[in-house]
C-alpha positions in Angstrom: 452.5 83.7 304.7 452.3 83.6 300.8 455.4 83.4 298.7 456.3 86.5 296.7 455.4 84.7 293.4 452.0 83.9 294.8 451.5 87.5 295.9 452.3 88.7 292.4 449.9 86.3 290.9 447.1 87.3 293.3 447.8 91.0 292.6 447.7 90.4 288.9 444.4 88.4 289.2 442.8 91.2 291.2 443.9 93.9 288.8 442.8 91.8 285.8 439.4 90.8 287.2 438.3 93.3 289.9 435.2 92.7 292.0 432.3 93.9 289.9 430.0 93.9 292.9 432.0 96.6 294.6 432.7 98.7 291.4 429.6 100.4 290.2 431.5 102.1 287.4 431.8 98.7 285.6 428.0 98.1 285.7 426.4 94.9 286.7 425.8 93.5 283.2 427.4 93.2 279.8 428.7 96.4 278.2 428.3 98.3 281.5 424.5 98.2 281.6 423.2 98.7 285.1 420.1 96.4 284.5 419.5 93.3 282.4 418.0 94.3 279.0 414.4 93.2 278.6 413.8 94.5 275.0 414.5 97.4 272.8 415.9 100.5 274.4 415.1 102.8 271.5 412.2 105.2 271.9 411.5 105.0 268.2 410.7 101.3 268.4 407.0 100.4 268.6 407.3 99.1 272.1 408.7 102.4 273.4 407.1 104.8 270.9 404.7 106.0 273.7 407.7 107.7 275.3 408.3 109.7 272.1 404.6 110.5 271.8 404.6 111.7 275.4 407.5 114.0 274.8 405.8 115.4 271.7 402.6 116.1 273.7 404.5 117.9 276.5 406.4 119.9 273.9 403.1 121.2 272.4 401.1 121.7 275.6 403.7 123.1 278.0 405.2 125.4 275.3 401.9 126.6 274.2 400.7 127.4 277.7 404.0 129.3 278.3 403.6 131.1 275.0 400.1 132.4 275.5 401.0 134.2 278.7 402.3 137.2 276.9 399.7 137.4 274.2 396.7 136.6 276.3 397.4 137.7 279.9 399.7 140.6 279.2 398.1 142.1 276.0 394.6 140.8 275.5 393.5 140.9 279.2 396.1 143.6 280.2 397.1 142.1 283.6 399.7 143.9 285.6 403.4 143.0 285.1 403.6 141.7 288.6 400.5 139.5 288.2 401.9 138.2 284.9 405.1 137.2 286.6 403.0 135.6 289.3 401.0 133.7 286.7 404.2 132.3 285.1 405.3 131.1 288.5 402.0 129.6 289.4 401.6 127.9 286.1 405.0 126.3 286.5 404.6 125.6 290.2 403.2 122.0 289.7 406.6 121.0 288.3 407.9 121.6 291.8 405.7 118.8 293.1 407.5 116.1 291.0 409.0 114.4 294.0 405.6 113.8 295.5 404.0 112.6 292.3 407.1 110.4 291.8 406.6 108.9 295.3 402.9 108.2 294.3 403.8 106.3 291.1 406.5 104.3 292.9 404.4 103.2 295.9 400.8 103.0 294.7 400.4 100.8 291.7 397.1 100.8 289.9 395.9 97.3 288.8 399.5 96.2 289.3 401.1 98.9 287.1 403.1 101.8 288.4 403.8 103.9 285.3 401.2 103.7 282.5 398.1 104.4 284.6 399.6 107.6 286.0 400.7 108.7 282.5 397.2 108.2 281.2 395.5 109.9 284.2 397.9 112.9 283.8 397.1 113.3 280.2 393.4 113.0 281.0 393.6 115.9 283.4 395.5 117.9 280.8 392.9 117.2 278.1 390.1 118.2 280.4 391.8 121.5 281.4 392.6 122.4 277.8 389.2 121.4 276.6 387.6 123.8 279.2 389.9 126.6 278.0 388.9 125.8 274.5 385.1 126.1 275.1 384.9 128.8 277.8 384.7 132.3 276.3 387.6 134.6 277.0 385.5 137.7 276.8 386.3 141.1 275.2 389.8 142.4 275.3 390.9 145.1 277.7 391.1 147.7 274.9 388.0 147.7 272.8 389.8 150.3 270.6 393.4 149.3 270.1 394.4 152.7 268.9 394.4 154.0 272.5 396.6 151.1 273.9 399.8 153.2 273.8 398.2 156.3 275.4 398.4 157.2 279.0 395.1 156.7 280.8 395.1 160.3 282.0 395.1 161.5 278.4 392.0 159.6 277.4 388.6 161.1 276.9 385.4 159.8 278.5 384.4 158.1 275.3 387.7 156.4 275.0 387.6 155.3 278.6 384.2 153.7 278.0 385.8 151.3 275.5 388.1 149.9 278.1 386.9 146.6 279.8 388.3 147.1 283.3 387.0 143.6 284.3 389.3 141.9 281.7 392.3 141.4 284.1 390.1 139.6 286.6 389.0 137.0 284.0 392.7 136.0 283.7 392.6 134.4 287.2 390.3 131.7 285.9 392.6 131.0 283.0 395.7 130.9 285.2 394.0 128.2 287.4 393.1 126.1 284.3 396.6 126.4 282.9 398.0 125.4 286.3 395.8 122.2 286.3 396.8 121.4 282.7 400.5 121.7 283.7 399.8 119.5 286.8 398.5 116.8 284.4 401.7 116.8 282.5 403.6 116.6 285.7 401.8 113.5 286.9 402.3 112.0 283.4 406.0 112.9 283.6 406.4 111.1 286.9 405.4 107.8 285.4 407.4 108.6 282.3 410.6 109.3 284.3 410.3 106.0 286.1 410.2 104.2 282.8 413.0 106.4 281.4 415.4 105.4 284.2 414.5 101.7 283.8 415.1 101.9 280.0 418.3 104.0 280.3 419.9 101.7 282.8 419.5 98.9 280.3 421.6 100.8 277.8 425.4 100.1 277.5 427.6 102.4 279.5 428.9 104.3 276.5 425.4 104.9 275.2 423.6 105.5 278.4 421.4 108.6 278.1 420.6 108.1 274.4 416.9 107.3 275.0 416.6 110.4 277.2 418.4 112.5 274.6 416.1 111.3 271.8 413.0 112.2 273.9 414.5 115.7 274.5 415.0 116.1 270.8 411.4 115.2 270.2 410.3 117.6 272.9 412.2 120.6 271.6 411.1 120.0 268.0 407.5 120.1 269.0 408.2 123.1 271.3 409.5 125.0 268.3 406.3 124.1 266.3 404.3 125.3 269.3 406.1 128.6 269.5 405.7 129.2 265.7 402.0 128.3 265.8 401.3 130.5 268.9 403.2 133.4 267.5 401.3 133.1 264.2 397.9 132.4 265.5 397.9 135.1 268.3 399.3 138.0 266.4 396.3 140.3 265.8 396.1 143.8 267.4 394.1 142.5 270.3 396.9 140.1 271.2 399.6 142.8 270.7 400.5 142.0 267.1 399.9 143.5 263.7 397.8 140.9 261.8 394.2 141.6 260.8 393.2 138.1 261.9 393.9 135.5 264.6 392.9 132.0 265.3 392.0 133.0 268.9 392.9 131.7 272.3 390.1 129.1 272.3 391.4 127.5 269.1 394.9 127.3 270.4 393.7 125.5 273.5 391.6 123.3 271.2 394.9 122.1 269.6 396.4 121.4 273.0 393.3 119.4 273.9 393.5 117.4 270.7 397.1 116.7 271.2 396.5 115.4 274.7 393.8 113.1 273.4 396.0 111.7 270.6 398.9 110.9 273.1 396.7 108.9 275.4 396.5 105.5 273.5 400.2 105.6 272.6 401.1 106.1 276.3 399.1 102.9 277.2 399.9 100.5 274.4 403.4 101.6 273.4 405.3 101.7 276.7 407.0 98.7 278.1 406.0 97.9 281.7 405.9 94.7 283.8 403.2 94.1 286.3 404.5 94.4 289.9 403.6 91.6 292.3 405.2 92.9 295.5 406.0 96.2 297.1 409.4 97.8 297.6 411.7 96.4 300.3 411.6 99.7 302.2 409.2 102.7 302.5 409.7 105.6 300.1 410.3 107.9 303.1 413.1 105.7 304.3 414.6 105.7 300.8 414.3 109.5 300.6 415.9 110.0 304.0 418.8 107.7 303.3 419.2 109.2 299.8 419.6 112.8 300.8 422.4 111.9 303.2 424.6 110.7 300.4 427.3 113.2 299.6 426.7 112.8 295.8 423.0 113.6 296.3 423.0 116.6 298.6 425.7 118.3 296.6 423.7 117.6 293.4 420.5 119.0 295.0 422.4 122.1 296.2 423.6 122.7 292.7 420.2 122.3 291.1 418.5 124.6 293.6 421.0 127.4 294.0 422.0 127.5 290.3 418.4 127.9 289.2 417.6 130.5 291.9 420.3 132.7 290.6 420.1 131.8 286.9 416.3 132.4 286.7 416.2 135.9 288.3 414.9 138.3 285.8 412.8 141.5 285.5 409.1 141.7 286.2 408.5 144.2 283.4 410.0 141.9 280.7 406.7 141.3 279.1 405.5 144.9 279.3 408.6 146.4 277.5 408.5 144.0 274.5 408.0 146.0 271.3 406.7 142.9 269.5 405.6 139.5 270.6 408.1 137.9 268.1 410.8 139.0 270.5 408.8 137.6 273.4 408.4 134.2 271.7 411.7 134.0 269.8 414.5 135.4 272.0 413.5 133.3 275.1 413.5 130.2 272.8 417.2 130.9 272.0 417.8 131.5 275.7 416.5 128.0 276.4 419.5 126.4 274.7 421.9 126.7 277.6 419.1 125.9 280.0 418.3 122.7 278.0 422.0 121.7 278.0 422.2 122.2 281.8 419.0 120.2 282.3 420.2 117.3 280.1 423.6 117.0 281.7 422.1 117.3 285.1 419.6 114.5 284.3 422.4 112.2 283.2 423.5 112.2 286.8 420.3 110.5 287.8 420.8 107.6 285.4 424.0 106.5 287.2 422.4 106.3 290.7 421.1 103.0 292.1 417.4 103.6 292.7 415.6 100.3 292.0 411.9 100.5 293.0 412.1 104.3 293.5 413.1 105.5 290.0 410.4 108.2 289.8 411.1 109.4 293.3 414.7 109.9 292.5 414.1 111.7 289.3 411.3 113.7 290.9 413.7 114.8 293.7 416.1 116.1 291.1 413.4 118.0 289.2 411.8 119.4 292.4 415.2 120.7 293.6 415.5 122.5 290.3 412.0 123.7 289.7 411.4 125.0 293.3 414.2 127.4 292.6 412.3 129.0 289.7 409.3 130.4 291.6 411.7 131.2 294.4 413.7 133.3 291.9 410.4 134.9 290.8 409.7 135.9 294.4 413.1 137.5 294.7 412.7 139.2 291.3 409.4 140.7 292.4 410.8 141.7 295.8 413.7 143.5 294.2 411.8 145.1 291.4 409.2 146.3 293.8 411.7 149.1 294.6 411.8 150.3 291.0 409.3 152.3 288.9 408.9 149.6 286.3 405.2 148.7 286.5 403.0 149.0 283.4 401.8 152.5 284.0 405.4 153.7 284.2 406.5 151.7 281.1 403.8 153.4 279.1 405.3 156.8 279.9 408.6 155.7 278.3 410.7 158.6 279.7 414.3 158.8 280.8 413.5 158.0 284.4 411.6 154.8 283.5 414.3 153.7 281.1 416.9 154.2 283.8 414.9 152.2 286.3 414.5 149.3 283.8 418.2 149.4 283.1 419.1 149.2 286.8 416.8 146.2 287.2 418.3 144.4 284.3 421.9 145.1 285.5 421.1 143.6 288.9 419.4 140.5 287.2 422.4 139.9 284.9 424.9 140.2 287.6 423.1 137.7 289.8 422.7 135.4 286.7 426.5 135.3 286.3 427.0 134.2 289.9 425.1 131.0 289.2 428.2 129.6 287.4 429.9 129.3 290.8 427.8 126.3 291.9 429.0 124.1 289.0 431.9 123.1 291.2 429.5 121.0 293.3 429.0 118.5 290.4 431.4 115.6 289.7 433.4 116.1 286.5 432.5 112.8 284.9 430.5 109.6 285.7 433.8 107.9 286.9 434.1 110.5 289.6 430.5 110.0 290.5 430.9 106.2 290.8 434.0 106.7 292.9 432.1 109.0 295.3 429.3 106.3 295.5 431.9 103.6 296.3 433.3 105.7 299.1 429.8 105.8 300.6 430.3 109.2 302.2 427.2 110.3 304.1 426.3 113.3 306.3 423.0 113.2 308.2 423.1 116.9 309.1 423.6 118.1 305.6 421.0 115.7 304.3 418.3 116.9 306.7 419.3 120.5 306.1 418.9 119.9 302.3 415.3 118.6 302.9 414.5 121.6 305.1 415.7 124.1 302.5 413.6 122.4 299.8 410.5 122.3 302.0 410.9 126.0 303.1 411.4 127.1 299.5 408.4 125.2 298.3 406.1 126.6 301.0 407.4 130.2 300.7 407.1 130.2 296.9 403.6 129.0 297.0 402.5 131.4 299.7 404.0 134.5 298.2 402.8 133.9 294.7 399.2 133.3 296.0 399.4 136.6 297.9 400.1 138.3 294.6 396.7 137.2 293.2 394.6 139.3 295.6 394.3 143.0 295.9 394.4 143.1 299.7 397.8 141.3 299.8 399.4 142.0 296.5 400.8 145.3 297.9 403.0 143.5 300.3 406.7 143.7 299.4 407.1 139.9 299.8 404.5 139.6 297.1 406.2 142.0 294.8 404.3 145.2 295.8 405.6 148.5 296.9 404.3 148.1 300.5 400.9 148.3 302.1 
């Protein structure tokens, strides 16, 4: 038995020098870094500049593709409100596959590299898709005579009806598919990028961890603003729902995206730090994923990302049809992105504190998938609810008291559900210290982990199925696809 004086000395020594191996909150290296620094951790240094270039490219391409939906699909091609909502969901759907592309980059290196080849391949896909949209003719607009665009079809004369190109909405399907592939290219590139981002961020000191990711987000949103301005200015003629007497045209806009994709490619290969891998991970990616979702910190985080986004992203299908000017369509949603961007950034900081060596892209991909799968899922709910209201394009054009009341009810329901999303914030730890404490406790629950995976898989499959059903006349009438019933 130790003497009281010896016990006091031991207690003091333990308090003064705790076991770093069992205390993740202290980090494993100097200044609380979770990994040994291998070079600069600034994205503005030449060795990491490819990460900033990638963020700029995504800001241009993704924001432009999202921005042309209203001007091209809604106005120029005059697609239905439900089909436009479906297009938005399908274009964004590849982002829900981030966990799978992350698994690919973690486990299948190309010539010994896990990150840069996939970034380059992804941007190559995006370039090809944007190039095809730049050279393929869009065709004539739905209204050959824009003066009849605000008139009800029943009021038009035979001569006026002859100026309408009824095949225009069908041409939009081809563009939706190309936009979807362009988005998938950025998703594949993002998976390699995210793996590198976690590696760089965990080399940062504890009090600065997240700086590199924040800098990349700043670059992304600056270029997204440039994209919104360019899209709004370049697609503002009468054919695209604007008032200008000129426009640069959809093909030119896509040419800019193709050019940006090509410019980014060399930076993503020569200006990103990556070491060649000589051996595979110590465990399979499926084992890692199965063990990961059983952690209390992870399944609670996934639940937050999924349910928060399902409720927060529920909207109204006629949002594009009721806009009086496309500046509202392009400007107001940009302001709405501020709280969403803050939520995304704070949520992503969570991932930087989790031990995931060898599976960085899979971890980040799981976080993004759990978030993104909620958005098309929310779109499905939106279309199912709005299918009970008279808010399709033909009703909106009537602009009477009944239609305005129907739109108001739809928005009230959407806003009420949006507010409920705040409830799920309680699932997140308050600060990184609480997160580290939860990790040290090592609490796991197999049932909740498996249930979490099942919910994600179901949401992914259901979202894809219902949105595809909306593309075809024979199935678009189904309520599950947003129709009024067959």
